[in-house]
Every structure is written in structure tokens, then in C-alpha cells.
N, C-alpha and C positions, 0 to 999 in steps of 0.2 A: 211568180217567183223569178228573179232575174239569171241569168246565165252564171254570175259571179257567185251568188248565193248557192246554187245548185253544185257549182265546183267545190265551194267550201263546205259544203254539206257532205260530198261525196269523197273528197280527197283531202281535205285541210286545205292551209293556206299555201303549201308547196306541193306540187305535182312532180313525181319522179320521171324520168325518160320513159318508163314502161307505163305509167299511168297516162302521161302525153299520147303516147302511140295508141293505146287503147281508146282514148277519146277521139283521135283523128282517124282511126280504123288503118292504120298503118303497123307494118312490123316494127319492132324496136330499132333492129337493125338497119332497116330501110330508112327510118326516121333519122338515126345517128348519121347515116351517110348523108341524107339530104342537108342536115343542119352544118355539116362541115364546108358545103360550097360557098359561093359567093352569089347564089341565086336572090332573087326578090323574097323568096320563102324562107331561105336561112337567115336574110339580113333583119326580116321582121321577127321571126321566132327567136332567134338569138337575142334580143331585145329583153325577152321576158327571162332569159337564163341567169341562175344564180349559183355560184359554186360554195358548198358547205364542205370544206377539204377537198377531199378528191371526187366527193359526188356531185352530180349536176341535177338541180332541180328547177322549176319554172314557177314562177309567182302566179297563183290563181288568178289574182285580180287582172294582170297583164295578159294573160291566156283569156281570159274572158273579155276584155277589150279586144283582142286579136279577132275572136271568133265574130263579135257584134260587128265589126269593121268588114268581115268578109262575106 
């Protein structure tokens, strides 16, 4: 089973910030702060970010791709 299939099964097509923080084993506030910067980490992970209204989600397929690359 691929990483993408596992993410889709567990979280669905979109991961919330708290889902992503759980997956990356970071606190939600720490992840939110890290994504605000201009670091390489922030630039890569912000590419997977999608806004739905005022909420922020991360596309499962892009998250899986980022995990596979690292």
C-alpha cells in the first residue's frame, strides 16, 4: 500500500493542519509557525496548501509526494 493510499484511507483527500501536525509529529502551533517563514521547509509544504474559505487544508496526494521525496 502506497503512502498516498494510506493517507487517503486515514484522512481523506484533504488533511487539516492538525492532521498534518499529527502525521509529522509536530505541535499544531509549531507547524503553523514553521509554515509562515521563508525556509525551504515552508516553501515545499506550502505548495500542498489549499484554502477552503478561511480554513487551510493540505492535499493528500501532494503530502504523500513530499514525504516520498524526503
